[in-house]
Wavefront OBJ file of the C-alpha trace (Angstrom):
o trace
v 50.440 45.660 46.650
v 49.784 44.257 50.121
v 53.311 45.222 51.195
v 52.784 48.805 49.967
v 49.457 49.093 51.796
v 50.978 47.664 54.983
v 53.888 50.098 54.797
v 51.554 53.033 54.181
v 49.436 51.982 57.170
v 52.572 51.668 59.352
v 53.723 55.094 58.193
v 50.321 56.574 59.113
v 50.532 55.143 62.631
v 54.056 56.472 63.058
v 53.119 59.945 61.872
v 49.924 60.004 63.929
v 51.878 59.220 67.080
v 54.783 61.514 66.198
v 53.051 64.695 65.049
v 52.401 67.021 67.940
v 52.483 70.431 66.312
v 51.856 72.020 62.957
v 55.567 72.247 62.239
v 57.864 69.314 62.879
v 61.442 70.067 63.760
v 64.248 68.467 61.751
v 65.383 66.414 64.743
v 61.952 64.744 64.904
v 62.625 62.863 61.664
v 63.146 59.598 63.534
v 59.766 59.925 65.233
v 58.063 60.274 61.877
v 59.823 57.777 59.626
v 61.207 55.120 61.937
v 58.988 52.390 63.315
v 61.470 51.323 65.952
v 63.364 54.518 66.711
v 66.592 52.541 66.280
v 69.059 52.077 63.455
v 69.011 48.330 63.035
v 69.237 48.201 59.231
v 72.381 50.263 58.690
v 73.997 47.658 56.438
v 71.149 48.057 53.939
v 71.161 51.876 53.908
v 71.243 53.408 50.450
v 73.249 56.610 49.998
v 74.904 58.513 47.176
v 74.782 56.968 43.714
v 72.878 53.877 44.849
v 70.132 55.999 46.436
v 69.878 58.317 43.424
v 69.777 55.345 41.001
v 66.789 53.925 42.872
v 65.117 57.349 42.934
v 65.578 57.645 39.152
v 63.714 54.371 38.619
v 61.540 53.761 41.695
v 59.010 51.615 39.858
v 61.611 49.302 38.357
v 60.790 46.799 41.091
v 57.257 46.306 42.389
v 58.561 45.968 45.948
v 59.887 49.554 45.993
v 57.935 51.985 48.161
v 58.320 55.759 48.585
v 56.273 57.888 50.968
v 56.659 61.497 52.000
v 55.338 62.866 55.283
v 54.372 66.475 55.929
v 52.191 68.113 58.561
v 48.896 69.829 57.792
v 48.240 73.310 59.162
v 46.023 71.868 61.910
v 48.824 69.556 63.088
v 47.384 66.410 61.552
v 49.659 64.205 59.433
v 49.763 64.102 55.665
v 51.355 61.057 54.078
v 51.598 60.756 50.323
v 52.839 57.918 48.197
v 54.228 59.974 45.322
v 56.471 58.948 42.469
v 59.847 60.594 43.068
v 62.490 61.134 40.452
v 66.128 61.700 41.373
v 67.945 64.588 39.721
v 71.692 64.997 40.007
v 73.342 64.055 43.282
v 70.876 65.258 45.911
v 67.612 66.547 44.432
v 64.252 64.820 44.196
v 61.546 65.933 41.780
v 58.087 65.014 43.040
v 55.460 64.132 40.494
v 51.788 64.720 41.170
v 52.396 66.320 44.550
v 48.855 66.729 45.830
v 47.484 70.000 47.071
v 47.952 69.241 50.782
v 51.554 68.044 50.336
v 52.356 71.047 48.156
v 50.725 73.469 50.645
v 52.524 71.909 53.623
v 55.889 72.049 51.863
v 55.250 75.674 50.896
v 54.554 76.581 54.523
v 57.042 74.400 56.452
v 59.755 73.926 53.786
v 60.612 70.484 55.232
v 59.447 66.900 54.817
v 60.503 63.450 55.787
v 60.506 60.500 53.393
v 61.128 56.791 53.313
v 62.365 54.814 50.336
v 62.292 51.065 50.823
v 62.905 48.143 48.509
v 64.076 44.563 48.870
v 67.381 42.868 48.195
v 67.667 39.102 48.776
v 71.323 39.578 49.760
v 70.116 41.272 52.969
v 67.665 38.572 54.100
v 68.503 37.535 57.638
v 66.736 36.470 60.801
v 63.549 38.448 61.310
v 63.924 40.256 57.964
v 62.351 37.781 55.554
v 62.398 40.160 52.593
v 65.816 41.797 52.790
v 64.555 45.324 53.447
v 66.941 48.003 52.244
v 66.577 51.704 51.582
v 66.750 54.953 53.469
v 64.904 57.568 55.442
v 65.513 61.142 54.365
v 65.206 64.673 55.611
v 64.132 66.846 52.675
v 63.971 70.616 52.263
v 61.912 72.435 49.676
v 63.885 74.260 47.005
v 61.781 77.387 46.587
v 64.348 79.931 45.416
v 63.101 80.952 41.910
v 66.615 81.116 40.438
v 67.518 77.669 41.779
v 64.199 76.205 40.562
v 64.742 77.687 37.086
v 68.305 76.350 36.989
v 67.181 72.846 37.994
v 64.361 72.897 35.466
v 66.570 74.103 32.603
v 69.385 71.628 33.424
v 66.899 68.750 33.513
v 64.265 69.966 31.033
v 64.765 67.093 28.581
v 64.406 64.527 31.361
v 61.471 66.346 32.994
v 59.649 66.680 29.656
v 59.287 62.868 29.564
v 56.761 63.181 32.381
v 53.444 64.266 30.939
v 52.266 67.664 32.142
v 55.372 68.602 34.145
v 56.095 72.318 33.853
v 58.223 74.644 35.952
v 55.031 75.725 37.738
v 54.099 72.249 38.993
v 57.571 70.874 39.666
v 58.332 70.305 43.339
v 62.093 70.155 43.893
v 63.413 68.850 47.216
v 67.004 68.760 48.425
v 68.125 65.661 50.307
v 69.585 67.207 53.460
v 70.341 64.019 55.376
v 69.973 60.270 54.940
v 69.306 57.759 57.712
v 69.088 53.960 57.764
v 65.729 52.258 57.877
v 64.869 51.603 61.476
l 1 2 3 4 5 6 7 8 9 10 11 12 13 14 15 16 17 18 19 20 21 22 23 24 25 26 27 28 29 30 31 32 33 34 35 36 37 38 39 40 41 42 43 44 45 46 47 48 49 50 51 52 53 54 55 56 57 58 59 60 61 62 63 64 65 66 67 68 69 70 71 72 73 74 75 76 77 78 79 80 81 82 83 84 85 86 87 88 89 90 91 92 93 94 95 96 97 98 99 100 101 102 103 104 105 106 107 108 109 110 111 112 113 114 115 116 117 118 119 120 121 122 123 124 125 126 127 128 129 130 131 132 133 134 135 136 137 138 139 140 141 142 143 144 145 146 147 148 149 150 151 152 153 154 155 156 157 158 159 160 161 162 163 164 165 166 167 168 169 170 171 172 173 174 175 176 177 178 179 180 181
């Protein structure tokens, strides 16, 4: 729990220093989700099947942390720790996306996220926990036909989550994946 709170606090500082306008540009992803602005954890970057497997079961390990960053209309940051669920090869379903996150995604169509967990195989030097995971650029899937298709293709899986209907599903496409930094 302390690790999650520390990471959320770090993410808030990063977003507060990186958000200058009401709409962040895609290229500003590193400003928002990277503490160092450098790729020094490339060997522990999750992509493809490994990333989607972790997104399908993000609470399987207590050390796993997912946060999504959007920008409020007034330019202030919005960071939410939301339970994601991976669908297919490159789609994330957000559960319980709060009003501000949902509004920001509806307006800007883009978000940045960080998914971090630990793997003892990656412990080295300064990294006492073996931090692995990814930073992601996400785009809202708001086309009604695409949303309906995703819902119908995954309806059995989605129905396991209490209260999830087509109306409250937030589907995001993973556009790009970056190493933790």
